[in-house]
DSSP file (Angstrom, degrees, kcal/mol; ACC not computed):
  #  RESIDUE AA STRUCTURE BP1 BP2  ACC     N-H-->O    O-->H-N    N-H-->O    O-->H-N    TCO  KAPPA ALPHA  PHI   PSI    X-CA   Y-CA   Z-CA
    1    1 A M     >        0   0    0      0, 0.0     4,-2.2     0, 0.0     5,-0.1   0.000 360.0 360.0 360.0 -44.2    0.0    0.0    0.0
    2    2 A I  H  >  +     0   0    0      1,-0.2     4,-2.5     2,-0.2     5,-0.2   0.915 360.0  51.3 -64.4 -41.6    2.8    2.5    0.9
    3    3 A L  H  > S+     0   0    0      2,-0.2     4,-2.3     1,-0.2    -1,-0.2   0.913 109.5  49.3 -58.0 -44.1    4.6    1.6   -2.3
    4    4 A A  H  > S+     0   0    0      2,-0.2     4,-2.3     1,-0.2    -1,-0.2   0.897 110.9  51.0 -62.8 -41.5    1.5    2.2   -4.4
    5    5 A S  H  X S+     0   0    0     -4,-2.2     4,-2.2     1,-0.2    -2,-0.2   0.927 110.7  48.3 -65.1 -43.4    1.0    5.6   -2.6
    6    6 A L  H  X S+     0   0    0     -4,-2.5     4,-2.2     2,-0.2    -2,-0.2   0.873 107.8  54.9 -63.1 -38.5    4.6    6.5   -3.3
    7    7 A F  H  X S+     0   0    0     -4,-2.3     4,-2.9     2,-0.2    -1,-0.2   0.941 108.9  48.5 -54.7 -51.5    4.2    5.5   -7.0
    8    8 A L  H  X S+     0   0    0     -4,-2.3     4,-2.2     1,-0.2    -2,-0.2   0.891 109.7  52.1 -61.2 -41.1    1.1    7.9   -7.2
    9    9 A L  H  < S+     0   0    0     -4,-2.2    -1,-0.2     1,-0.2    -2,-0.2   0.905 115.1  41.0 -63.0 -40.7    3.0   10.7   -5.7
   10   10 A A  H  X S+     0   0    0     -4,-2.2     4,-1.0     1,-0.2    -2,-0.2   0.881 117.5  47.6 -76.1 -37.8    5.9   10.3   -8.1
   11   11 A A  H  X S+     0   0    0     -4,-2.9     4,-2.0    -5,-0.2     5,-0.2   0.862  97.5  69.2 -74.1 -35.9    3.7    9.7  -11.2
   12   12 A T  H  X S+     0   0    0     -4,-2.2     4,-1.1     1,-0.2     3,-0.3   0.934 107.9  30.2 -58.3 -55.9    1.2   12.4  -10.9
   13   13 A P  H  > S+     0   0    0      0, 0.0     4,-3.0     0, 0.0     5,-0.3   0.875 113.4  64.7 -71.9 -30.7    3.4   15.6  -11.6
   14   14 A A  H  X S+     0   0    0     -4,-1.0     4,-1.9     1,-0.2    -2,-0.2   0.879  98.9  52.8 -62.1 -33.0    5.7   13.7  -13.9
   15   15 A Q  H  X S+     0   0    0     -4,-2.0     4,-0.7    -3,-0.3    -1,-0.2   0.937 112.9  44.6 -67.4 -42.8    2.9   13.0  -16.4
   16   16 A A  H >< S+     0   0    0     -4,-1.1     3,-0.8    -5,-0.2     6,-0.2   0.949 116.9  43.6 -65.8 -46.7    2.0   16.7  -16.5
   17   17 A F  H 3< S+     0   0    0     -4,-3.0    -1,-0.2     1,-0.2    -2,-0.2   0.706 108.5  58.2 -74.7 -19.3    5.5   17.9  -16.8
   18   18 A N  H 3< S+     0   0    0     -4,-1.9    -1,-0.2    -5,-0.3    -2,-0.2   0.636  82.1  98.8 -82.5 -14.9    6.6   15.3  -19.4
   19   19 A D    X<  -     0   0    0     -3,-0.8     3,-1.7    -4,-0.7     6,-0.1  -0.624  69.4-147.3 -76.5 120.0    3.9   16.5  -21.8
   20   20 A P  T 3  S+     0   0    0      0, 0.0    -1,-0.2     0, 0.0     5,-0.1   0.735  96.2  59.4 -59.6 -22.7    5.6   18.8  -24.3
   21   21 A A  T 3  S+     0   0    0      2,-0.1    -4,-0.1    -3,-0.0    -2,-0.0   0.586  83.6  98.4 -81.4 -11.3    2.4   20.8  -24.6
   22   22 A V    X   -     0   0    0     -3,-1.7     3,-0.6    -6,-0.2    79,-0.0  -0.643  67.4-141.2 -81.3 125.0    2.4   21.7  -20.9
   23   23 A P  T 3  S+     0   0    0      0, 0.0    -4,-0.1     0, 0.0    -1,-0.1  -0.253  78.4  37.0 -75.7 173.7    3.8   25.1  -20.1
   24   24 A C  T >  S+     0   0    0      1,-0.1     3,-1.2    12,-0.1    13,-0.1   0.524  73.2 127.2  71.5   6.3    5.9   25.8  -17.0
   25   25 A R  T <   +     0   0    0     -3,-0.6    -1,-0.1     1,-0.3    -8,-0.1   0.721  68.0  54.6 -72.2 -19.9    7.7   22.5  -17.2
   26   26 A N  T 3  S+     0   0    0      7,-0.0    -1,-0.3     2,-0.0     2,-0.2   0.417  87.7  96.5 -94.9   3.5   11.2   24.0  -17.1
   27   27 A L    <   -     0   0    0     -3,-1.2     3,-0.0     1,-0.1     0, 0.0  -0.645  49.1-174.0 -89.5 150.6   10.5   26.0  -13.9
   28   28 A S        +     0   0    0     -2,-0.2     2,-0.4     5,-0.0    -1,-0.1   0.576  55.5  86.3-122.5 -16.6   11.7   24.5  -10.6
   29   29 A A  S  > S-     0   0    0      1,-0.1     4,-2.4     2,-0.0     5,-0.2  -0.740  71.6-137.5 -88.9 135.4   10.4   26.8   -7.9
   30   30 A S  H  > S+     0   0    0     -2,-0.4     4,-2.6     1,-0.2     5,-0.2   0.859 103.2  53.0 -57.2 -40.7    6.9   26.1   -6.7
   31   31 A Y  H  > S+     0   0    0      2,-0.2     4,-2.1     1,-0.2    -1,-0.2   0.912 111.2  45.8 -64.1 -43.6    5.9   29.8   -6.6
   32   32 A E  H  > S+     0   0    0      1,-0.2     4,-2.3     2,-0.2    -2,-0.2   0.880 113.6  49.7 -68.2 -38.8    7.1   30.4  -10.2
   33   33 A M  H  X S+     0   0    0     -4,-2.4     4,-3.0     2,-0.2     5,-0.2   0.904 110.7  49.8 -68.8 -39.7    5.3   27.2  -11.4
   34   34 A S  H  X S+     0   0    0     -4,-2.6     4,-2.1    -5,-0.2    -2,-0.2   0.892 111.9  48.0 -63.6 -38.8    2.1   28.3   -9.7
   35   35 A Q  H  X S+     0   0    0     -4,-2.1     4,-2.0     2,-0.2    -2,-0.2   0.919 115.0  45.9 -65.5 -45.5    2.3   31.8  -11.3
   36   36 A C  H  X S+     0   0    0     -4,-2.3     4,-2.5     2,-0.2     5,-0.2   0.936 113.7  47.3 -65.6 -49.2    2.9   30.2  -14.7
   37   37 A F  H  X S+     0   0    0     -4,-3.0     4,-3.0     1,-0.2     5,-0.2   0.896 110.2  54.4 -61.3 -37.5    0.1   27.6  -14.4
   38   38 A A  H  X S+     0   0    0     -4,-2.1     4,-2.5    -5,-0.2    -1,-0.2   0.939 109.0  47.2 -64.4 -44.0   -2.3   30.3  -13.2
   39   39 A R  H  X S+     0   0    0     -4,-2.0     4,-1.8     2,-0.2    -2,-0.2   0.935 115.1  45.8 -59.0 -46.9   -1.6   32.4  -16.3
   40   40 A A  H  X S+     0   0    0     -4,-2.5     4,-2.5     1,-0.2    -2,-0.2   0.897 112.3  51.8 -65.1 -39.1   -2.0   29.4  -18.6
   41   41 A L  H  X S+     0   0    0     -4,-3.0     4,-3.0    -5,-0.2     5,-0.3   0.913 106.5  53.7 -62.6 -43.3   -5.1   28.4  -16.8
   42   42 A S  H  X S+     0   0    0     -4,-2.5     4,-1.5    -5,-0.2    -1,-0.2   0.887 110.8  46.3 -60.6 -40.8   -6.6   31.8  -17.2
   43   43 A N  H  X S+     0   0    0     -4,-1.8     4,-2.0     2,-0.2    -2,-0.2   0.957 115.6  44.9 -61.4 -53.9   -6.0   31.7  -21.0
   44   44 A E  H  X S+     0   0    0     -4,-2.5     4,-2.6     1,-0.2    -2,-0.2   0.856 111.0  52.9 -67.1 -35.6   -7.5   28.3  -21.3
   45   45 A D  H  X S+     0   0    0     -4,-3.0     4,-2.4     2,-0.2    -1,-0.2   0.866 107.9  52.4 -66.9 -35.8  -10.5   29.0  -19.1
   46   46 A R  H  X S+     0   0    0     -4,-1.5     4,-1.9    -5,-0.3    -2,-0.2   0.906 111.2  46.6 -66.9 -41.6  -11.2   32.1  -21.2
   47   47 A G  H  X S+     0   0    0     -4,-2.0     4,-2.5     2,-0.2    -2,-0.2   0.913 111.9  51.1 -65.8 -42.9  -11.1   29.9  -24.4
   48   48 A L  H  X S+     0   0    0     -4,-2.6     4,-2.7     1,-0.2    -2,-0.2   0.920 109.9  49.6 -59.0 -45.1  -13.3   27.2  -22.7
   49   49 A N  H  X S+     0   0    0     -4,-2.4     4,-3.0     2,-0.2     5,-0.2   0.901 110.1  50.7 -62.2 -41.4  -15.8   29.9  -21.7
   50   50 A Q  H  X S+     0   0    0     -4,-1.9     4,-2.1     2,-0.2    -2,-0.2   0.942 112.8  45.4 -62.1 -47.1  -16.0   31.3  -25.3
   51   51 A T  H  X S+     0   0    0     -4,-2.5     4,-2.2     2,-0.2    -2,-0.2   0.923 113.7  50.2 -64.9 -43.3  -16.5   27.9  -26.8
   52   52 A Y  H  X S+     0   0    0     -4,-2.7     4,-2.5     1,-0.2    -2,-0.2   0.942 113.4  45.1 -60.4 -50.5  -19.2   27.0  -24.1
   53   53 A N  H  X S+     0   0    0     -4,-3.0     4,-1.7     1,-0.2    -1,-0.2   0.828 109.4  54.9 -60.9 -35.0  -21.1   30.2  -24.7
   54   54 A R  H  X S+     0   0    0     -4,-2.1     4,-0.7    -5,-0.2    -1,-0.2   0.905 110.8  46.2 -61.1 -46.7  -20.9   29.9  -28.4
   55   55 A I  H >X S+     0   0    0     -4,-2.2     3,-1.4     1,-0.2     4,-0.8   0.929 108.5  55.4 -65.2 -46.2  -22.5   26.5  -28.1
   56   56 A L  H >< S+     0   0    0     -4,-2.5     3,-1.0     1,-0.3    -1,-0.2   0.876 100.5  60.7 -55.0 -39.2  -25.1   27.7  -25.7
   57   57 A R  H 3< S+     0   0    0     -4,-1.7    -1,-0.3     1,-0.2    -2,-0.2   0.753 108.4  42.5 -64.1 -26.6  -26.2   30.4  -28.2
   58   58 A V  H << S+     0   0    0     -3,-1.4    -1,-0.2    -4,-0.7     2,-0.2   0.502  96.0  93.7-101.8  -3.5  -27.1   27.9  -30.8
   59   59 A L  S << S-     0   0    0     -3,-1.0     2,-0.1    -4,-0.8    63,-0.0  -0.569  72.3-123.8 -87.7 150.6  -28.9   25.3  -28.6
   60   60 A N     >  -     0   0    0     -2,-0.2     4,-3.1     1,-0.1     5,-0.2  -0.266  43.7 -85.5 -80.4-179.9  -32.7   25.2  -28.0
   61   61 A G  H  > S+     0   0    0      1,-0.2     4,-2.4     2,-0.2     5,-0.1   0.889 126.5  41.7 -56.4 -47.6  -34.0   25.3  -24.4
   62   62 A E  H  > S+     0   0    0      2,-0.2     4,-2.4     1,-0.2    -1,-0.2   0.916 116.7  48.5 -69.1 -43.0  -33.8   21.6  -23.5
   63   63 A E  H  > S+     0   0    0      2,-0.2     4,-2.3     1,-0.2    -2,-0.2   0.914 113.2  49.2 -60.9 -44.1  -30.4   21.2  -25.2
   64   64 A R  H  X S+     0   0    0     -4,-3.1     4,-2.7     1,-0.2    -2,-0.2   0.938 110.4  50.6 -61.0 -46.4  -29.1   24.3  -23.3
   65   65 A S  H  X S+     0   0    0     -4,-2.4     4,-2.1    -5,-0.2    -1,-0.2   0.886 110.0  49.2 -59.8 -42.4  -30.4   23.0  -20.1
   66   66 A R  H  X S+     0   0    0     -4,-2.4     4,-2.4     2,-0.2    -1,-0.2   0.892 112.3  47.8 -62.1 -43.9  -28.8   19.6  -20.5
   67   67 A L  H  X S+     0   0    0     -4,-2.3     4,-2.6     2,-0.2    -2,-0.2   0.908 110.3  52.0 -65.8 -40.8  -25.4   21.2  -21.4
   68   68 A Q  H  X S+     0   0    0     -4,-2.7     4,-2.3     2,-0.2    -2,-0.2   0.903 110.7  48.3 -63.3 -40.8  -25.6   23.6  -18.4
   69   69 A G  H  X S+     0   0    0     -4,-2.1     4,-2.1     2,-0.2    -1,-0.2   0.915 112.0  49.4 -64.0 -42.4  -26.3   20.6  -16.1
   70   70 A A  H  X S+     0   0    0     -4,-2.4     4,-2.2     1,-0.2    -2,-0.2   0.900 109.3  52.1 -64.2 -37.2  -23.4   18.7  -17.6
   71   71 A Q  H  X S+     0   0    0     -4,-2.6     4,-2.7     2,-0.2     5,-0.2   0.900 107.7  51.3 -66.0 -40.8  -21.1   21.7  -17.2
   72   72 A K  H  X S+     0   0    0     -4,-2.3     4,-1.8     1,-0.2    -1,-0.2   0.921 111.8  47.5 -62.5 -39.5  -22.0   22.1  -13.5
   73   73 A Q  H  X S+     0   0    0     -4,-2.1     4,-2.0     2,-0.2    -2,-0.2   0.883 110.8  51.7 -66.1 -36.8  -21.2   18.4  -13.0
   74   74 A W  H  X S+     0   0    0     -4,-2.2     4,-3.2     2,-0.2    -2,-0.2   0.929 107.9  51.4 -65.3 -46.6  -18.0   18.7  -14.9
   75   75 A I  H  X S+     0   0    0     -4,-2.7     4,-2.3     1,-0.2    -1,-0.2   0.864 110.2  50.4 -61.1 -37.1  -16.9   21.7  -12.7
   76   76 A A  H  X S+     0   0    0     -4,-1.8     4,-2.1    -5,-0.2    -1,-0.2   0.892 113.4  46.0 -65.8 -40.3  -17.7   19.6   -9.6
   77   77 A F  H  X S+     0   0    0     -4,-2.0     4,-3.0     2,-0.2     5,-0.3   0.937 111.5  50.9 -67.6 -46.2  -15.6   16.8  -10.9
   78   78 A R  H  X S+     0   0    0     -4,-3.2     4,-2.4     1,-0.2     5,-0.2   0.924 113.2  44.9 -58.7 -46.2  -12.8   19.0  -11.9
   79   79 A D  H  X S+     0   0    0     -4,-2.3     4,-1.9    -5,-0.2     5,-0.2   0.923 114.8  46.8 -63.6 -44.7  -12.6   20.6   -8.5
   80   80 A A  H  X S+     0   0    0     -4,-2.1     4,-2.2     2,-0.2    -2,-0.2   0.923 113.5  49.7 -63.6 -45.5  -12.9   17.4   -6.6
   81   81 A Q  H  X S+     0   0    0     -4,-3.0     4,-2.3     1,-0.2    -2,-0.2   0.939 113.3  45.2 -60.4 -49.4  -10.2   15.7   -8.8
   82   82 A C  H  X S+     0   0    0     -4,-2.4     4,-2.0    -5,-0.3    -1,-0.2   0.812 111.0  51.1 -70.1 -30.1   -7.7   18.5   -8.5
   83   83 A V  H  X S+     0   0    0     -4,-1.9     4,-2.2    -5,-0.2    -1,-0.2   0.879 110.3  52.6 -71.6 -35.8   -8.1   19.0   -4.8
   84   84 A A  H  X S+     0   0    0     -4,-2.2     4,-0.6    -5,-0.2    -2,-0.2   0.926 110.4  46.8 -64.9 -43.3   -7.5   15.2   -4.5
   85   85 A Q  H >< S+     0   0    0     -4,-2.3     3,-0.8     1,-0.2     4,-0.3   0.884 110.3  52.9 -62.0 -40.1   -4.3   15.5   -6.5
   86   86 A K  H >< S+     0   0    0     -4,-2.0     3,-2.0     1,-0.2     5,-0.3   0.904 102.3  59.3 -58.4 -44.8   -3.2   18.4   -4.5
   87   87 A A  H >< S+     0   0    0     -4,-2.2     3,-2.0     1,-0.3    -1,-0.2   0.671  85.3  77.2 -64.1 -18.8   -3.7   16.4   -1.3
   88   88 A L  T << S+     0   0    0     -3,-0.8    -1,-0.3    -4,-0.6    -2,-0.2   0.720  89.7  58.6 -64.1 -17.7   -1.2   13.8   -2.5
   89   89 A Y  T X  S-     0   0    0     -3,-2.0     3,-2.9    -4,-0.3    -1,-0.3   0.376 101.7-136.7 -95.6   7.1    1.5   16.4   -1.5
   90   90 A A  T <  S-     0   0    0     -3,-2.0    -3,-0.1     1,-0.3    -2,-0.1   0.819  72.6 -43.6  49.9  43.7    0.3   16.5    2.1
   91   91 A G  T 3  S+     0   0    0     -5,-0.3    -1,-0.3     1,-0.2    -4,-0.1   0.503 105.0 140.0  81.8   3.3    0.5   20.2    2.4
   92   92 A G    X   -     0   0    0     -3,-2.9     3,-1.3     1,-0.1    -1,-0.2  -0.169  69.5 -99.8 -73.9 172.0    3.9   20.4    0.7
   93   93 A T  T 3  S+     0   0    0      1,-0.3    -1,-0.1     2,-0.2    -3,-0.1   0.646 117.0  67.0 -69.0 -14.1    4.9   23.1   -1.8
   94   94 A G  T 3> S+     0   0    0     -5,-0.2     4,-1.8     1,-0.2    -1,-0.3   0.692  84.0  77.8 -76.3 -20.2    4.2   20.9   -4.7
   95   95 A G  H <> S+     0   0    0     -3,-1.3     4,-2.4     1,-0.2     5,-0.2   0.899  89.6  48.2 -64.5 -47.7    0.5   20.8   -4.0
   96   96 A P  H  > S+     0   0    0      0, 0.0     4,-2.1     0, 0.0     5,-0.2   0.943 113.8  45.2 -64.5 -45.3   -0.6   24.3   -5.3
   97   97 A P  H  > S+     0   0    0      0, 0.0     4,-2.6     0, 0.0    -2,-0.2   0.886 112.5  54.1 -64.0 -33.8    1.2   23.9   -8.7
   98   98 A E  H  X S+     0   0    0     -4,-1.8     4,-2.3     2,-0.2     5,-0.2   0.907 107.5  49.3 -64.7 -42.4   -0.2   20.4   -9.0
   99   99 A E  H  X S+     0   0    0     -4,-2.4     4,-2.5     1,-0.2    -1,-0.2   0.917 113.2  46.6 -62.9 -41.7   -3.7   21.6   -8.5
  100  100 A L  H  X S+     0   0    0     -4,-2.1     4,-2.4     2,-0.2    -2,-0.2   0.876 111.9  50.8 -69.0 -37.0   -3.3   24.4  -11.1
  101  101 A A  H  X S+     0   0    0     -4,-2.6     4,-2.4    -5,-0.2    -1,-0.2   0.887 109.9  51.1 -68.0 -34.6   -1.7   21.9  -13.5
  102  102 A C  H  X S+     0   0    0     -4,-2.3     4,-2.9     2,-0.2     5,-0.2   0.932 110.9  47.0 -63.0 -48.2   -4.6   19.6  -13.0
  103  103 A R  H  X S+     0   0    0     -4,-2.5     4,-2.3     1,-0.2    -2,-0.2   0.893 112.0  51.4 -61.2 -38.4   -7.1   22.3  -13.6
  104  104 A L  H  X S+     0   0    0     -4,-2.4     4,-2.3     2,-0.2    -1,-0.2   0.950 112.1  46.1 -63.8 -48.1   -5.2   23.4  -16.7
  105  105 A S  H  X S+     0   0    0     -4,-2.4     4,-2.2     1,-0.2    -2,-0.2   0.927 114.6  45.6 -59.0 -50.7   -5.2   19.8  -18.1
  106  106 A L  H  X S+     0   0    0     -4,-2.9     4,-2.6     1,-0.2    -1,-0.2   0.845 111.8  53.0 -67.8 -33.0   -8.9   19.1  -17.4
  107  107 A T  H  X S+     0   0    0     -4,-2.3     4,-2.3    -5,-0.2    -1,-0.2   0.908 109.2  48.9 -63.7 -43.2   -9.9   22.5  -18.9
  108  108 A Q  H  X S+     0   0    0     -4,-2.3     4,-2.0     2,-0.2    -2,-0.2   0.905 113.0  48.3 -59.9 -44.5   -8.0   21.8  -22.0
  109  109 A D  H  X S+     0   0    0     -4,-2.2     4,-2.5     1,-0.2    -2,-0.2   0.923 110.0  52.3 -64.0 -44.4   -9.7   18.3  -22.2
  110  110 A R  H  X S+     0   0    0     -4,-2.6     4,-2.8     1,-0.2     5,-0.3   0.904 107.8  50.2 -60.5 -43.9  -13.1   19.9  -21.6
  111  111 A A  H  X S+     0   0    0     -4,-2.3     4,-2.2     1,-0.2    -1,-0.2   0.925 112.9  47.1 -59.8 -43.0  -12.7   22.4  -24.4
  112  112 A R  H  X S+     0   0    0     -4,-2.0     4,-2.4     1,-0.2    -1,-0.2   0.896 111.8  51.8 -63.0 -39.6  -11.7   19.6  -26.8
  113  113 A S  H  X S+     0   0    0     -4,-2.5     4,-2.6     2,-0.2    -2,-0.2   0.902 109.5  47.6 -67.1 -42.6  -14.6   17.5  -25.6
  114  114 A L  H  X S+     0   0    0     -4,-2.8     4,-2.7     1,-0.2     5,-0.3   0.906 111.9  51.0 -64.2 -41.3  -17.1   20.2  -26.2
  115  115 A Q  H  X S+     0   0    0     -4,-2.2     4,-1.7    -5,-0.3    -2,-0.2   0.925 112.2  46.2 -61.5 -42.3  -15.7   20.9  -29.6
  116  116 A R  H  < S+     0   0    0     -4,-2.4     4,-0.4     1,-0.2    -2,-0.2   0.939 119.0  41.4 -60.9 -47.4  -15.9   17.2  -30.6
  117  117 A A  H  < S+     0   0    0     -4,-2.6    -2,-0.2     1,-0.2    -1,-0.2   0.826 130.2  22.6 -72.9 -33.8  -19.4   16.9  -29.2
  118  118 A Y  H  X S+     0   0    0     -4,-2.7     4,-2.5    -5,-0.2     3,-0.2   0.425  90.8  98.8-118.5  -1.2  -20.9   20.1  -30.5
  119  119 A G  H  X S+     0   0    0     -4,-1.7     4,-2.1    -5,-0.3     5,-0.1   0.863  86.2  49.7 -57.0 -39.7  -18.8   21.1  -33.4
  120  120 A W  H  > S+     0   0    0     -4,-0.4     4,-2.0     2,-0.2    -1,-0.2   0.865 109.2  53.9 -70.4 -32.5  -21.2   19.7  -36.0
  121  121 A V  H  > S+     0   0    0      2,-0.2     4,-2.8    -3,-0.2     5,-0.3   0.936 108.6  49.0 -65.3 -44.8  -24.1   21.6  -34.2
  122  122 A L  H  X S+     0   0    0     -4,-2.5     4,-2.3     1,-0.2    -2,-0.2   0.930 109.9  51.1 -61.3 -43.4  -22.2   24.8  -34.5
  123  123 A K  H  < S+     0   0    0     -4,-2.1    -1,-0.2     1,-0.2    -2,-0.2   0.893 116.4  41.8 -62.0 -38.3  -21.4   24.2  -38.2
  124  124 A Q  H  < S+     0   0    0     -4,-2.0    -2,-0.2     1,-0.1    -1,-0.2   0.877 123.7  33.5 -73.6 -39.8  -25.1   23.6  -38.9
  125  125 A R  H  < S+     0   0    0     -4,-2.8     2,-1.3    -5,-0.2    -2,-0.2   0.657  97.6  79.8-101.6 -15.1  -26.7   26.3  -36.8
  126  126 A E     <        0   0    0     -4,-2.3    -1,-0.1    -5,-0.3   -68,-0.0  -0.740 360.0 360.0 -93.8  95.3  -24.2   29.2  -37.0
  127  127 A R              0   0    0     -2,-1.3    -1,-0.2    -3,-0.0    -2,-0.1   0.365 360.0 360.0-138.6 360.0  -25.0   30.7  -40.3
């Protein structure tokens, strides 16, 4: 059990930092990493919100309501997942950048997911 926990601790940040698309991977100080991830997250969150609002504008009432419900559930999942990943650091300085890296990654995934799911709707209804 202890070995499995140590593996999770070691594997969690390495996956984010080994991805060439992830910003901030060359920084070593937790504060600098947190600042960098916060800036990147702000940009990605802005893009996600633009995509989400663009989709909402073309949906009818029931479709809009379903997407809004799904988005609320996704936000709850994202928050819980990232807090859980931060907790792996047991209050250490790696926790805050890990939480931000998690939010960044999940926000990027959500934007791609919305585009895949609703891209065809946008093409049909945005004219």
